[in-house]
N, C-alpha and C positions, 0 to 999 in steps of 0.2 A: 407681299404675301401676308396673310394673317397667321395667328398662332395655330389654326387648324390645318394649315397646309403641311404636307409631308413631301420631302424631296427624296428622289431615288436616282442615283447615278448609274446609268446603264452603259456598258462598254460595247461599242459596235466597231467592227472592222470592215473597211471597204477595200476590196481587191479589184483593181481596174487599171489597165495600162494607159488610160486617158486622163491626164491631170484635170481637164475641164469637168469630168464626172466627179472628181474629188471635190472641186469647188461647189458643184451643184449640191452634193450631200451636205456640205457645210452650210450652204444657204438655207436649205430646207430644214435641217435638224437643229442647227446651232443658233440661227437667227430667229427662230420661233420664240425663244425666251425674250429676246430683245424687243420683238414686236409686242409681246404681252405686256412688258414693262412700259412701253410707249403708250399702249391703250390705257393703262392705269393712270399714267401721268396726264393724258389728254382728258380723262374723266374728271380728275381733280381740278383742272384748270377751267374747262368749259362746262362742267356739270354733267349730269347723267351718271349712269352706273357702268362700272367696268365688270367684265365677267369674272366671277370668283372661281378659282381653280381649287378643287379639293385635293387633287393629286397632280403635281407637275413633274413630268418626266424630264430629267436632265441627262444629257448624253455626253459620253467621252468617246470621240471619234479617233481612230487610227487608220492609216492608209498604207496600202502596199500596191506596187505596180505589176508584180508577177505572182503566180501561184505559189512558187517555192518560198518567196519572201513572206507571203501571207501565212503559209504553213509554219515557218520559223517563228513568226510573231505569236501565233496561237500556242506553240509549244512553250515559248518563253513566258507567256501569260499564265499558263497552267503551272509552270515551275514556281512562279511568284504567288500562286494562289489568288490570282486576279483574272479569272477566265473571261473570255469574250462571250456575250450572250447571243449576238446576232452578227452574221457576216453577209454583206451584199457582194456577190461574186459575178464578175463579167464572164461571159461565155468565151469570147475570143480575146486571148492575150499572147499573141505571138511575140517572141519565138518560143516561149516556154510552154508550161502546162496550159491546157484549156480549162474551162470551168469545171467540166465533169471530172477530169483527172485531179484537179485541185480539191474538189469536194471529197473524192475518194480518199486522198491522203489526210485531209482535215478530219473526216469522220473516224478514221483509224486512230487518230490522236485524241479527238474530243467528240464523242458520238452525240453529246447532248446539245451542241450548239445549233441554233436556228439558222437556216440558210435560205437566202433569196437569190435565185439565178436571174441576172440582168442580161437580156439578149434582144437584139434587133433582127436576128436571122434565125432561120430554122436549121441550124447546124446539125442538131440531133433531134430525132423525133421523140415524142413523149414515151413511146414504147421502148426506145433505146435507153432513154434516161432511166426509166423504171428498171430495165434489165440490168443496167450497170450499178445503179444506186439503190435499187429496191424501193418498195413503197414505204415512204416515211412521212410521218406527220410533222417532221421538222424541216420540210422542203416546200418552197413556193417558187413560182416563176413570175417575173415582172418584165413585161414587154417594154422595150425602148421605142420611141422616147416616152419616159414615164412622167406621170403627173406628180407634182410636189405633194399634193394632199394624199395621194396613194402611198407615197414613200413614208410620210409622217404617220399615217394610220398603221402601215405595216410595222414600222419601228415600235410604235406604242404597243400594238397587240402582241407582236412576237417577243419583245423583251419582257412584257408582263407574263406571257405564257412560260418563258424560260424561268422566271422568278418563281411562279407558282409550282412548276415542275420540280425545281430545286428544293422548295420547301416540302413538297410532298415526298421527294426522295429522302430528305433528312428525317422526316417523320417515319417513313417506312424503315429506314436504317435503325432509328431509335427503337421502333417496335420490334424489329428483328433481333436487335441486341437484347432487348428486354426479354423476349421470348427465349432467346438462347440462354441468357443468364438464369431465367426461371427454370428452364428445362434442366440446366446443369444442377441447380439447387435441388430440384426434385429427384434427379438421378442420385445425387449425393445423399439426400435424405433417405431415399429408398435403400441405398447401400448401407447407410448407417443403421437404419432400422433392422436390416437383415442381420448385420453383425451384432446389434444390440440384442436381438431375439436369440441368436445363437449363444451370446455371452450370458444372457439371462438364464437360459436353460442350463448352461454349464454351472453358473453360480448357484442356481436353485438346487442342483444335485450335490455340490461339494461344500456349500457355505456351512459354517459350523453352527449357525443358529437354526432353530426350528422355524419353518415358514409354511404358511398355508394361505389359500385365497378362498373367499366366499362370494356368492352372488348376492343380489339384493334381497333374496329370501333367507339369508343366513345359512344357506347350504354350502358345504365345503366343495370346492371345485378342484383343488390341488392340495397335495400333502407331501412334503419332502421327507427324506429318510430320517433327518434329525428329529422332526416332529414325531415320527413313529417311534424313534428310540426313546425320547423323553416321556411320551405319554403311554407307550405300550400298545397303542392302536395302529394297525396297519392302514395303508391308503385304501385298500379294498373295504375295510370296515367303516371308514368315515366319509369317503367321497359320496356326495349326493345327500348326505344327512346334515341336519342342523348341528352347528358347532356347540350350541348351548347344551345339548344332551350329554356332552362329554365333560361336564363339570367346568366349563369355561365361564359360566355365568358370573362369578364374582369379578371377572375382569372385563367381560363383554359389555356391561352396562356403560362403561366409559369408552368403549371402542369408537373410533372415528366414524364407523358406518352407522352406529345405532344411537350415538349420543345426540342430544338436542343441538349442540354446536358442531355440526358435521364437518365444518371447514377446518377444524383444528385437529391435527394429527396427535395421536398419543405417543409420547416418547418416554421410555424408561419407567413406565408405571409398574410398581411392584404389587403382586397379588398372588393368592394361593390357587393351585389347581389340584385335581385328584387324578392320579394315574389309573390305568385299567385295573391294576392290582390293588387299588385302594389307598396307596401311599399318597401323602400330601406333599407337594413341592411348592417352593416359592420361586416365582418366575419374574423376570423383568421383561415387559411387553412393549412393543412398538406396533402401531396400527395406523393405517391411512386409507383413503378412498382410492378406488380405481375409476377412471372416467374415460369416456370415448372422446373422439376428436372434437365433438361438439360440446364437451363439458358436462355431459349427462353421466350421472353415477351409474356404474354397471357392477359394482361390487366393492370388495375391500381386500386389502392384503395385510396380514399380521405376521409378526415374528416374535419369538420369545426365546429366552435362554434360562437355564436352571441356575439359580443363584442361592439354592438352599444351603450349601456348605459355606458360602461367603457370608450369608446372614447369620448362620450359627457362629462363625468365626468372629463376626462383628460383635455379637452379643457377648461372646467370651472375652473379647478384647475390652469391651466397656467395663466388664466386671474386673478384669485385670488392672485397668487404669485406675479404677476406684481403689483397689487394694494398694497399688503403688503410691497413689496420692496419700492414702492414709498412712502408709509406712514413712513416706517422706516427711509428712507432718510430724509424726512421732520422732523421727530422727532430728528434725530441727528443734523440736522442744527438748530432746535429750541433750543436744549440743549446747543449747542455751543454759540448761540446768547445770551441766558439767562445767561449763566455763565459769558460771557464777560460783559454783562450789570450789573450783580450783583457785579462783581469784581471791576468795576470802582468806585462806591461810597465807597466800602470798602477800596480801596487804598487811596481815599481822606480822609476818617476818620482816617486811620492809619497815614497818613502824618500829619494831623492836630493834632492828639494826641501826636505824637512824637515832633512836634513843640512846643506845650504847655509845655510838660515835659522838653524840652530842655531850653526854655526861661523863664518859670514861676515856675519851681519846687520849688525855695526857697520862693515863695510867696504863694503857695497853701497849704502848711502844709502837715503833714505826711498822714493824712486820705485821702486828695484829691489826693496826689501822688499815694497812694495805689489803689484808685479807677481808676485813669488813667491807671495804669499798668494792672489792671484787665480788663479795656476796651480794651487795646491792645491785651491781651491774647484772649479775646472773638472775636475780629476782626480776629486774626490769625486762630482761630478755625473755624470761619465762612468761611474764605478764603479756608482752607483745606477741609471743607465739600463740598464747591462748586467744588473744583478741583477733589475731590474724586468722586462726582456725574458724572462729565464729563468723568473721566477715566472709570467708570463703564458703562456708555452709549456707550463708544467707544470699550470696551473689545469685541474682536471677530469680529470687523468691520474694522480692519486695512486694508487698501487697499494696500496689498503687495502680494508677491508670496512666496510660500514655497520653502525653500532651505535646503540643508543638513548642519546642524550646529554641529560642533565638540564641545561638551560640555566641553571637557578637556581644551580647549582654551577659551571657551566663559564664563564659570562660574567664573574663576579667574578675568576676566575683570569686571564682575558684582560685585564681592567682593570688588575690588578696588573702584568701583563706589559708593558703600554705605559707604565707609570710616569707617571701624570699629575702635573704640578707642584703645589706647595702652593696656588696661587691658583685651581685648577680643581677643582670638585667633580663627581664622577661618581656618579649614583644609578640604581638599577633601580626604576622607578616601580610596577610591578605584577608579579604572578606570571607566570613564564615557563613555556612548555611543555617537555615532553620530546619530542625529534624523532629520527627515524632518519636518520643522515647519517654521512659520514666526518668525524672530528673535525678533521682538518687543514683541510677545506673551510670549516666553520663558523667555525673559528678565524681563517682568513684574512679572511673577510667582516667579522667584528666588529673584528678588529685594524686593518684598513684604514680602516673608518669612524671608529673611535675615534681612531686616530692622526691622521687628517685634521682632526678636530674640535679636537684638542689643538694641532697644529702651526700651524693658522691662527687660533687664538684671539687676539683683539685687545683683550679687556676685562681690566681689572685683577682683577676677580673673575668668573671664568668658570664656567659650569655645563654639564654634559652629562647628558642623561636618556635612559635605555634603556627602552623599553616594548614591549608586545605585546598585541594583541587578536585575537579570533577573528572571521573575516569570510568568509562565502560559501564555506566549505570550505577556507579558507586560514588560516595564521597570518600576521598582518600585523605586522611588527616596525618599530620606529622608533628612530632615534638622532638626538636633537635637541640643538642647542647655541645659545648666545647670542653666537656669533662675528660676523664681519663681514658674513655673508650673501653671496648670489650673485645677480647679475642674471639675469633670466628668459631672456635671449637666450643664456646660457651653459649652460642646464639640460641640453641634450643633448650639448654639446661636452665636458663634464667626464668623460663616460663613454667617450670615445674615447682610445685609447692615445697617450701623449705629448702630451696636451692639458691640462696643468696650468695653473691660473690664477695669475698672480703677484700674489696679494693680500697677501702678507706680505713686508716688506723683509728679514726675518731668515731666511726659509726659501724655498727654491726647489724645488718638487716635481718628480717625474719624469713625472707623469701616467699612472702604471701602476696604482696601488692601486685606484682605482674601476673601472678596466677589468677587473682581476682579479676584483673582487667581483661585477661584472655577469656575467662569464662563468660563475662558479661558480653564482650564483643561477639563471641561465637553464638550467644543466645540470640543476637540480632542478625545472624547469618553473615557476619563479617569475619575478618581475620586480622591477626596482628603479627608483626615481625620486626626485626631490628637490622640496621646496617651500621657498621662501626669500623673505625680505625683506631688502634691503640695509640694513645697520646694525643689524638686530634678530636675525639668526641664521638657521640652516638646519635643516631636518629631512629626513633621508634615510629613506625607507621602502623596505622590501623584503618580498616575500611568499614563503612556502614552503607547498606543499600539505600538508594534513593527511593523515597515514597512518592506517590502521585502529588501529594500536597507539598513536598519539599520545595524550597525555593531559596535563592540567595536573599538574605534579609539584612536590613540595617545598612549602616555605612562602615567604611573601613576605619578600624580603631585599633589602638594598642594599649597595653598596660605595661608600665615600667616600675621596677622597684630597685 
């Protein structure tokens, strides 16, 4: 065979009680291929051409000696999805079914099989056969003794006929399924359109926005109750008339129906219109085209809502924001001036007290010296309170721009800035992110948290650990220490201004640092809180939202002091 040949395996069943007939069918149908191969070999040896077969029929033959046996084989073949295409059936097969009865049972099971009745006697007339089996294009009669060529031709023609009928049936099934599916889709679409129309009519009546439609001549074709309410024109007054005559012209020139770029709908366009009573409204308008099923423009649909009060409120809000900004600016300037004016006499008092202690300590006595030192401490505390107030007033108002800060590099610089003593170790536990912020803000947060941990440390060997994890779209930072800890009842108090806890005999805080940190963190839409156990230490947590640009940056690093 060459590459153009195509092989088809056809299944044929022979039902005959004579074993010699079985052998005859094998000789006729199965040895044909062997003869063909022999002809090809002979042509190669002795020369000449061998017949080229474009389509070679291959047969798979099965045999049965009785009608019932043949019927069972056909049922089994169907159950295995390997049906027989053709059956050669003997008319006489005593003691069981004859050929007619066998065919009747077979066609009840498999009506599409091609059948050839093989008979040497006129057991049944043609009229009787037709009466019992009906006129069928799947039935032929072959007289015995039969010629091998006739059998081969019948096998070729009838198996090919069965194959073509099968293919046609599959195509028909596919077409019927496609028609069924398409019909179902159309029925479903029609039902949806029906409901959509009903819903649209309902929405059109109750929707809170004003809605109207126009045709291609700009004439109004529908007008809902809200449109009548906002404009003062009833549906009877406007339907059939051009919408432009009702003072819609300021917004219609941009309408999707009349604009040059007609494919772009109008969304949220603000424009003024005039009511019937002459009042001017500001509306927010949406407009788009209406098209038929072929894509042809048949009109437009427009909706609008009255935003007059909102626009007036926005204008008032803008004026109010300008006033608030001006007041805040004056307050910041006032705080700066007051802090400067208050610090000046404090510096004078401190200088004078230091001069008295330096020059007159031996003349004042122990009690006087103690009082002078107490005076200096109070001056220093007052100075720190004024400075803390100034920091709090400035928190969130630094006039800078946000930049991306790599905290892996920035936090170690802050650690070095607060100068931890030798007995306190500060470490960065894991990789820190790069965040968008103003450098001075993030510096104030970490500086205040680290400074507090250092100042209140009560252990001979102290440690402070800085960490960060990603959690629910936020960076969650932590500053932990093994200091004295904080009682739970003070967890909220410590974040209020001037509410420092006197936990260290050597240090008295101003109660401003944590308040400043809280204000900055909340400015960035984050939050801050503390978890602590008395005697074991505290952990301050704060969160900052992740920005799109945020990413883990740098390498893991630590700072120790």
